[in-house]
C-alpha positions as a LaTeX table, in Angstrom:
\begin{tabular}{lrrr}
\hline
Residue & $x$ (\AA) & $y$ (\AA) & $z$ (\AA) \\
\hline
Met1 & $-0.03$ & 0.07 & $-0.06$ \\
Ser2 & 3.06 & 2.35 & 0.23 \\
Asp3 & 3.04 & 2.80 & $-3.47$ \\
Leu4 & $-0.63$ & 3.91 & $-3.33$ \\
Arg5 & 0.00 & 6.36 & $-0.54$ \\
Gln6 & 2.97 & 7.86 & $-2.40$ \\
Ala7 & 0.87 & 8.19 & $-5.48$ \\
Leu8 & $-2.07$ & 9.80 & $-3.49$ \\
Lys9 & 0.28 & 12.21 & $-2.10$ \\
Asp10 & 2.06 & 12.98 & $-5.34$ \\
Asn11 & $-1.21$ & 13.35 & $-6.99$ \\
Ala12 & $-2.77$ & 15.61 & $-4.31$ \\
Glu13 & 0.38 & 18.01 & $-4.47$ \\
Ala14 & 0.03 & 18.17 & $-8.30$ \\
Val15 & $-3.77$ & 18.86 & $-8.25$ \\
Asn16 & $-3.37$ & 21.61 & $-5.48$ \\
Lys17 & $-0.72$ & 23.34 & $-7.59$ \\
Met18 & $-3.10$ & 23.23 & $-10.61$ \\
Met19 & $-5.98$ & 24.64 & $-8.59$ \\
Asp20 & $-3.84$ & 27.28 & $-7.21$ \\
Ser21 & $-2.83$ & 28.27 & $-10.73$ \\
Leu22 & $-6.52$ & 28.31 & $-11.85$ \\
Ile23 & $-7.97$ & 30.44 & $-9.11$ \\
Pro24 & $-7.34$ & 34.08 & $-9.85$ \\
Lys25 & $-5.03$ & 36.32 & $-7.62$ \\
Ala26 & $-6.34$ & 39.75 & $-7.27$ \\
Asp27 & $-6.61$ & 42.57 & $-4.87$ \\
Gly28 & $-9.28$ & 44.96 & $-4.26$ \\
Gly29 & $-13.20$ & 43.93 & $-3.90$ \\
Gln30 & $-12.82$ & 40.44 & $-5.41$ \\
Gly31 & $-9.60$ & 39.72 & $-3.42$ \\
Lys32 & $-11.49$ & 38.21 & $-0.50$ \\
Leu33 & $-13.55$ & 36.00 & $-2.72$ \\
Phe34 & $-10.38$ & 34.43 & $-4.38$ \\
Glu35 & $-8.81$ & 34.14 & $-0.99$ \\
Ala36 & $-11.84$ & 32.19 & 0.24 \\
Met37 & $-11.98$ & 30.13 & $-2.91$ \\
Arg38 & $-8.40$ & 29.06 & $-2.43$ \\
Tyr39 & $-9.09$ & 28.14 & 1.29 \\
Ala40 & $-12.01$ & 25.99 & 0.31 \\
Ala41 & $-10.33$ & 24.40 & $-2.44$ \\
Thr42 & $-6.77$ & 23.75 & $-1.43$ \\
Ser43 & $-7.03$ & 23.31 & 2.20 \\
Gly44 & $-6.13$ & 19.45 & 2.38 \\
Gly45 & $-8.32$ & 16.49 & 1.65 \\
Lys46 & $-7.76$ & 12.95 & 0.08 \\
Arg47 & $-8.15$ & 14.20 & $-3.49$ \\
Met48 & $-9.64$ & 10.85 & $-4.13$ \\
Arg49 & $-11.81$ & 12.25 & $-7.21$ \\
Pro50 & $-8.86$ & 13.79 & $-8.93$ \\
Phe51 & $-6.83$ & 10.62 & $-8.30$ \\
Leu52 & $-9.51$ & 8.70 & $-10.12$ \\
Val53 & $-9.38$ & 11.28 & $-13.04$ \\
Val54 & $-5.62$ & 10.92 & $-13.35$ \\
Gln55 & $-5.62$ & 7.22 & $-13.05$ \\
Ser56 & $-8.45$ & 6.88 & $-15.69$ \\
Thr57 & $-6.66$ & 9.06 & $-18.24$ \\
Gly58 & $-3.41$ & 7.25 & $-17.51$ \\
Leu59 & $-5.03$ & 4.05 & $-18.85$ \\
Phe60 & $-5.57$ & 5.65 & $-22.32$ \\
Gly61 & $-2.09$ & 7.41 & $-22.36$ \\
Leu62 & $-3.33$ & 11.00 & $-22.22$ \\
Thr63 & $-1.23$ & 13.96 & $-21.32$ \\
His64 & $-0.61$ & 14.92 & $-17.68$ \\
Gln65 & $-1.92$ & 18.47 & $-18.31$ \\
Thr66 & $-5.20$ & 17.26 & $-19.55$ \\
Ala67 & $-5.63$ & 14.90 & $-16.58$ \\
Leu68 & $-4.69$ & 17.64 & $-14.07$ \\
Arg69 & $-6.89$ & 20.35 & $-15.51$ \\
Thr70 & $-9.98$ & 17.87 & $-15.63$ \\
Ala71 & $-8.96$ & 16.69 & $-12.11$ \\
Ala72 & $-8.70$ & 20.32 & $-10.87$ \\
Ala73 & $-12.27$ & 20.94 & $-12.38$ \\
Val74 & $-13.93$ & 17.87 & $-10.57$ \\
Glu75 & $-12.10$ & 19.03 & $-7.19$ \\
Phe76 & $-13.49$ & 22.58 & $-7.74$ \\
Ile77 & $-16.96$ & 21.01 & $-7.85$ \\
His78 & $-16.36$ & 18.78 & $-4.92$ \\
Ala79 & $-15.18$ & 21.78 & $-2.96$ \\
Tyr80 & $-18.07$ & 23.76 & $-3.76$ \\
Ser81 & $-20.46$ & 21.02 & $-2.63$ \\
Leu82 & $-18.71$ & 20.79 & 0.72 \\
Val83 & $-18.85$ & 24.54 & 1.25 \\
His84 & $-22.61$ & 24.59 & 0.77 \\
Asp85 & $-23.15$ & 21.32 & 2.65 \\
Asp86 & $-21.48$ & 22.81 & 5.66 \\
Leu87 & $-23.60$ & 25.80 & 5.78 \\
Pro88 & $-26.10$ & 26.15 & 8.68 \\
Ala89 & $-29.17$ & 25.62 & 6.38 \\
Met90 & $-27.70$ & 22.22 & 5.47 \\
Asp91 & $-25.36$ & 20.25 & 7.98 \\
Asn92 & $-24.39$ & 23.20 & 10.00 \\
Ser93 & $-20.70$ & 21.79 & 10.24 \\
Tyr94 & $-18.02$ & 23.86 & 11.85 \\
Leu95 & $-14.83$ & 21.82 & 11.10 \\
Arg96 & $-13.69$ & 20.46 & 7.63 \\
Arg97 & $-10.34$ & 18.84 & 6.98 \\
Gly98 & $-9.22$ & 19.86 & 10.46 \\
Lys99 & $-10.01$ & 23.65 & 9.88 \\
Pro100 & $-13.02$ & 25.92 & 10.36 \\
Thr101 & $-15.44$ & 25.38 & 7.56 \\
Thr102 & $-15.69$ & 28.18 & 4.84 \\
His103 & $-18.49$ & 29.72 & 6.43 \\
Val104 & $-17.17$ & 29.92 & 9.86 \\
Gln105 & $-14.01$ & 31.34 & 8.59 \\
Tyr106 & $-15.41$ & 34.04 & 6.10 \\
Gly107 & $-19.22$ & 34.21 & 6.96 \\
Glu108 & $-22.16$ & 32.69 & 5.32 \\
Ala109 & $-22.65$ & 35.20 & 2.44 \\
Val110 & $-19.02$ & 34.67 & 1.30 \\
Ala111 & $-19.24$ & 30.89 & 1.53 \\
Ile112 & $-22.34$ & 30.96 & $-0.69$ \\
Leu113 & $-20.36$ & 32.92 & $-3.33$ \\
Val114 & $-17.37$ & 30.82 & $-2.86$ \\
Gly115 & $-19.46$ & 27.76 & $-3.85$ \\
Asp116 & $-20.98$ & 29.64 & $-6.74$ \\
Ala117 & $-17.61$ & 30.75 & $-7.97$ \\
Leu118 & $-16.01$ & 27.20 & $-7.59$ \\
Leu119 & $-18.82$ & 25.60 & $-9.61$ \\
Thr120 & $-18.66$ & 28.09 & $-12.57$ \\
Leu121 & $-14.80$ & 27.85 & $-12.52$ \\
Ala122 & $-14.87$ & 24.17 & $-13.00$ \\
Phe123 & $-16.85$ & 24.42 & $-16.28$ \\
Glu124 & $-14.61$ & 27.40 & $-17.41$ \\
Val125 & $-11.69$ & 24.91 & $-16.86$ \\
Ile126 & $-12.82$ & 21.93 & $-18.66$ \\
Asn127 & $-14.09$ & 23.77 & $-21.72$ \\
Asp128 & $-10.89$ & 25.45 & $-22.23$ \\
Phe129 & $-8.54$ & 24.57 & $-25.27$ \\
Asp130 & $-5.66$ & 23.75 & $-22.71$ \\
Thr131 & $-7.84$ & 20.81 & $-21.39$ \\
His132 & $-8.37$ & 19.28 & $-24.69$ \\
Pro133 & $-8.15$ & 20.63 & $-28.18$ \\
Asp134 & $-11.15$ & 19.00 & $-29.71$ \\
Pro135 & $-14.32$ & 21.00 & $-29.08$ \\
Val136 & $-16.64$ & 17.89 & $-29.30$ \\
Val137 & $-14.63$ & 16.27 & $-26.64$ \\
Arg138 & $-14.93$ & 19.33 & $-24.49$ \\
Ala139 & $-18.77$ & 19.43 & $-25.06$ \\
Asn140 & $-19.04$ & 15.76 & $-24.04$ \\
Leu141 & $-16.97$ & 16.52 & $-20.92$ \\
Val142 & $-19.12$ & 19.32 & $-20.12$ \\
Thr143 & $-22.30$ & 17.31 & $-20.54$ \\
Ala144 & $-20.99$ & 14.47 & $-18.49$ \\
Leu145 & $-19.83$ & 16.64 & $-15.55$ \\
Ala146 & $-23.09$ & 18.65 & $-15.57$ \\
Gln147 & $-25.17$ & 15.55 & $-15.48$ \\
Ala148 & $-23.00$ & 13.94 & $-12.62$ \\
Ala149 & $-23.11$ & 17.17 & $-10.48$ \\
Gly150 & $-26.62$ & 18.48 & $-10.98$ \\
Ala151 & $-30.17$ & 17.66 & $-10.32$ \\
Arg152 & $-29.91$ & 14.10 & $-11.67$ \\
Gly153 & $-26.62$ & 13.59 & $-9.72$ \\
Met154 & $-24.96$ & 15.01 & $-6.82$ \\
Val155 & $-27.35$ & 17.85 & $-6.23$ \\
Gly156 & $-30.32$ & 15.54 & $-6.67$ \\
Gly157 & $-28.77$ & 13.12 & $-4.12$ \\
Gln158 & $-28.37$ & 15.99 & $-1.66$ \\
Met159 & $-32.13$ & 16.69 & $-2.16$ \\
Leu160 & $-32.91$ & 13.07 & $-1.20$ \\
Asp161 & $-30.60$ & 13.37 & 1.70 \\
Ile162 & $-32.39$ & 16.36 & 3.05 \\
Gln163 & $-35.77$ & 14.65 & 2.68 \\
Ser164 & $-34.50$ & 11.58 & 4.45 \\
Ser165 & $-34.30$ & 13.36 & 7.91 \\
Gly166 & $-36.47$ & 11.53 & 10.47 \\
Asn167 & $-37.63$ & 9.06 & 7.81 \\
Glu168 & $-37.01$ & 5.34 & 7.62 \\
Leu169 & $-35.43$ & 4.28 & 4.07 \\
Ser170 & $-34.93$ & 0.94 & 2.64 \\
Met171 & $-31.53$ & $-0.36$ & 1.45 \\
Ala172 & $-32.69$ & 0.47 & $-2.08$ \\
Glu173 & $-33.49$ & 3.81 & $-1.34$ \\
Ile174 & $-30.20$ & 4.68 & 0.62 \\
Val175 & $-28.47$ & 3.04 & $-2.41$ \\
Arg176 & $-30.14$ & 5.18 & $-4.77$ \\
Leu177 & $-29.68$ & 8.46 & $-2.63$ \\
Gln178 & $-25.83$ & 7.77 & $-2.29$ \\
Arg179 & $-25.50$ & 6.80 & $-5.97$ \\
Leu180 & $-26.54$ & 10.28 & $-6.70$ \\
Lys181 & $-25.15$ & 12.15 & $-3.99$ \\
Thr182 & $-21.67$ & 10.45 & $-4.07$ \\
Gly183 & $-21.47$ & 7.97 & $-6.86$ \\
Glu184 & $-22.28$ & 10.04 & $-10.16$ \\
Leu185 & $-19.27$ & 12.22 & $-9.40$ \\
Phe186 & $-17.19$ & 9.15 & $-9.04$ \\
Ser187 & $-18.56$ & 7.67 & $-12.11$ \\
Phe188 & $-17.68$ & 10.82 & $-14.11$ \\
Cys189 & $-14.01$ & 10.76 & $-12.62$ \\
Cys190 & $-13.49$ & 7.14 & $-13.78$ \\
Glu191 & $-15.01$ & 7.61 & $-17.11$ \\
Ala192 & $-13.18$ & 10.83 & $-17.96$ \\
Gly193 & $-10.18$ & 9.12 & $-19.38$ \\
Ala194 & $-12.54$ & 7.16 & $-21.80$ \\
Ile195 & $-14.38$ & 10.47 & $-22.77$ \\
Leu196 & $-10.98$ & 12.35 & $-23.37$ \\
Ala197 & $-9.72$ & 9.49 & $-25.24$ \\
Lys198 & $-12.85$ & 9.15 & $-27.42$ \\
Thr199 & $-13.17$ & 5.44 & $-26.30$ \\
Pro200 & $-16.79$ & 4.47 & $-25.88$ \\
Gly201 & $-18.14$ & 1.09 & $-25.19$ \\
Arg202 & $-16.85$ & $-1.73$ & $-23.03$ \\
Ala203 & $-14.05$ & 0.32 & $-21.38$ \\
Arg204 & $-16.01$ & 3.05 & $-20.21$ \\
Gln205 & $-18.80$ & 0.63 & $-19.15$ \\
Ser206 & $-16.20$ & $-1.23$ & $-17.05$ \\
Leu207 & $-14.92$ & 1.95 & $-15.45$ \\
Ser208 & $-18.53$ & 2.99 & $-14.73$ \\
Ser209 & $-19.22$ & $-0.39$ & $-12.99$ \\
Tyr210 & $-15.98$ & 0.10 & $-10.99$ \\
Ala211 & $-16.95$ & 3.61 & $-9.78$ \\
His212 & $-20.34$ & 2.36 & $-8.90$ \\
Asp213 & $-19.03$ & $-0.21$ & $-6.29$ \\
Leu214 & $-16.14$ & 1.97 & $-5.23$ \\
Gly215 & $-18.37$ & 4.82 & $-4.45$ \\
Leu216 & $-20.85$ & 2.61 & $-2.46$ \\
Ala217 & $-17.85$ & 1.13 & $-0.35$ \\
Phe218 & $-16.48$ & 4.81 & 0.03 \\
Gln219 & $-19.76$ & 5.92 & 1.37 \\
Ile220 & $-20.13$ & 3.06 & 3.65 \\
Thr221 & $-16.96$ & 3.80 & 5.19 \\
Asp222 & $-17.85$ & 7.37 & 5.58 \\
Asp223 & $-20.99$ & 6.22 & 7.57 \\
Leu224 & $-18.79$ & 4.07 & 9.65 \\
Leu225 & $-16.24$ & 6.94 & 10.51 \\
Asp226 & $-19.28$ & 9.38 & 11.14 \\
Ala227 & $-20.68$ & 6.87 & 13.60 \\
Ala228 & $-17.76$ & 5.45 & 15.32 \\
Gly229 & $-14.73$ & 7.83 & 14.35 \\
Ser230 & $-13.45$ & 10.88 & 16.19 \\
Thr231 & $-12.96$ & 14.45 & 14.91 \\
Ala232 & $-9.26$ & 14.04 & 15.75 \\
Glu233 & $-9.18$ & 11.13 & 13.23 \\
Thr234 & $-11.40$ & 12.36 & 10.46 \\
Gly235 & $-10.67$ & 16.17 & 10.75 \\
Lys236 & $-14.31$ & 16.93 & 10.48 \\
Ser237 & $-17.56$ & 16.99 & 12.52 \\
Val238 & $-18.73$ & 13.56 & 13.36 \\
Arg239 & $-22.18$ & 12.04 & 14.50 \\
Gln240 & $-23.73$ & 14.49 & 11.92 \\
Asp241 & $-26.21$ & 11.96 & 10.59 \\
Ala242 & $-27.41$ & 11.06 & 14.17 \\
Glu243 & $-27.76$ & 14.66 & 15.07 \\
Asn244 & $-29.83$ & 15.33 & 11.98 \\
Asn245 & $-31.84$ & 12.07 & 12.32 \\
Lys246 & $-30.65$ & 10.84 & 8.85 \\
Pro247 & $-30.49$ & 7.11 & 7.99 \\
Asn248 & $-27.52$ & 5.74 & 6.32 \\
Phe249 & $-25.83$ & 2.29 & 5.77 \\
Val250 & $-24.75$ & 1.94 & 9.37 \\
Thr251 & $-28.21$ & 2.70 & 10.83 \\
Leu252 & $-29.75$ & 0.19 & 8.45 \\
Leu253 & $-27.13$ & $-2.64$ & 8.64 \\
Gly254 & $-25.23$ & $-2.14$ & 11.91 \\
Val255 & $-21.51$ & $-1.61$ & 12.29 \\
Glu256 & $-20.30$ & $-5.13$ & 11.32 \\
Arg257 & $-22.68$ & $-5.98$ & 8.36 \\
Ala258 & $-21.66$ & $-2.50$ & 7.06 \\
Lys259 & $-18.16$ & $-3.25$ & 7.28 \\
Ser260 & $-18.68$ & $-6.68$ & 5.54 \\
Gln261 & $-20.78$ & $-4.83$ & 2.90 \\
Ala262 & $-18.01$ & $-2.45$ & 2.13 \\
Gln263 & $-15.34$ & $-5.11$ & 1.74 \\
Ile264 & $-17.65$ & $-7.19$ & $-0.67$ \\
Leu265 & $-18.23$ & $-3.96$ & $-2.68$ \\
Ala266 & $-14.30$ & $-3.17$ & $-2.92$ \\
Gln267 & $-13.75$ & $-6.71$ & $-4.03$ \\
Gln268 & $-16.63$ & $-6.34$ & $-6.84$ \\
Ala269 & $-15.02$ & $-3.01$ & $-7.82$ \\
Val270 & $-11.65$ & $-4.69$ & $-8.49$ \\
Ser271 & $-13.36$ & $-7.24$ & $-10.77$ \\
His272 & $-14.38$ & $-4.68$ & $-13.15$ \\
Leu273 & $-10.77$ & $-3.81$ & $-14.14$ \\
Asp274 & $-9.54$ & $-7.11$ & $-15.71$ \\
Gln275 & $-9.29$ & $-5.67$ & $-19.16$ \\
Phe276 & $-6.72$ & $-3.00$ & $-17.98$ \\
Asp277 & $-4.03$ & $-5.52$ & $-16.96$ \\
Ser278 & $-1.33$ & $-3.84$ & $-14.70$ \\
Arg279 & $-2.23$ & $-0.41$ & $-15.84$ \\
Ala280 & $-5.08$ & $-0.38$ & $-13.29$ \\
Asp281 & $-3.17$ & $-1.62$ & $-10.32$ \\
Leu282 & $-3.28$ & 1.58 & $-8.33$ \\
Leu283 & $-7.11$ & 1.53 & $-8.90$ \\
Arg284 & $-7.23$ & $-1.98$ & $-7.56$ \\
Glu285 & $-5.31$ & $-0.83$ & $-4.42$ \\
Leu286 & $-7.55$ & 2.20 & $-4.04$ \\
Ala287 & $-10.72$ & 0.03 & $-3.64$ \\
Gln288 & $-9.18$ & $-1.61$ & $-0.60$ \\
Tyr289 & $-7.89$ & 1.89 & 0.72 \\
Ala290 & $-11.36$ & 3.19 & 0.47 \\
Val291 & $-12.54$ & 0.67 & 3.09 \\
Asp292 & $-9.59$ & 0.61 & 5.34 \\
Arg293 & $-9.13$ & 4.37 & 5.52 \\
Lys294 & $-9.52$ & 6.15 & 8.87 \\
Phe295 & $-10.43$ & 9.60 & 7.53 \\
\hline
\end{tabular}
C-alpha cells in the first residue's frame, strides 16, 4: 500500500498546484472571494476524485496536463459542494479537514459566493482549449460533468438526503440516494479518461461499474467513520447523521454488516478492471484503501 499512498500524496500536490494556478489572484473587492475560494479548494483532503481522473486518463495514455486540468475541475465542484453542505441551512458543520469550515472562517454570504464561483470555474476550466483541443470532446466532458453534478446527480442526491431526515429508508432507497450524492461524480471521474480518449463502449462501462461499487464502499466507510470515528481522526465534525436524524448504511445494517458490505463492494470493484491489466493496479489498491481508511 506504500506505493498507493505515495501516488495519492504526489497526485494531491500536483492537483493542489494546478488548482492554485487556476484560481485568480487579485486585490481589491474580489480579493477576499479569491482568497476564500483558495481556502475552500486547497485546504487538504484525500483528493480521491482527482486521483480517479488522473488514473483513468493514464489508462489511455493521455497527457498529464489534460488529466490535471480535468482533475482540478472535479475537485472545484467537490469543494463547492462541501462549502454549501457545511452551511447552517444544510449540515451546519463547523470543522472540515481539520480547519474551520468556509462559512465559519469567512461568513455565510461569502461561503455561498465561494461555492457559486468554484462551480462555474470548474466548467470554465474543462471547456478550455488547454484541457483538450477537440471541441466535441470538451462538449461531451461538460455534458457528462453537468449531469453528474446537477439535479440528476450530486445535487439531486443532496435533495434526497435532506428529505431523508426523520424517515426510515430501505436499502434500495439509501443506495439510490448515495448513488446520486456520491456515486455519479465518482463515475464521471472514472469515465473521464474514456471521454477524453474518445473510447466509448466496453472500457467506459467497466470503469463506470468500478466507480459504482467503489463509490458505495467509500460511502459506507464514511458512514462508519461518522458513527464511530473521532474528530481528531477524521478532521471534520462527526455524528452528523445521528444529530440530523438521517438514516444511512450503518443505521440500516449495523456496524459489522456495514463493514462486511463495504469489503464485498471493494472486491466487486476490482473485478471490473480485468481488461486493463497492470495499468489499473493503483485503482485496484484504491478500492481496498477506500474501506481501510480512517479519515
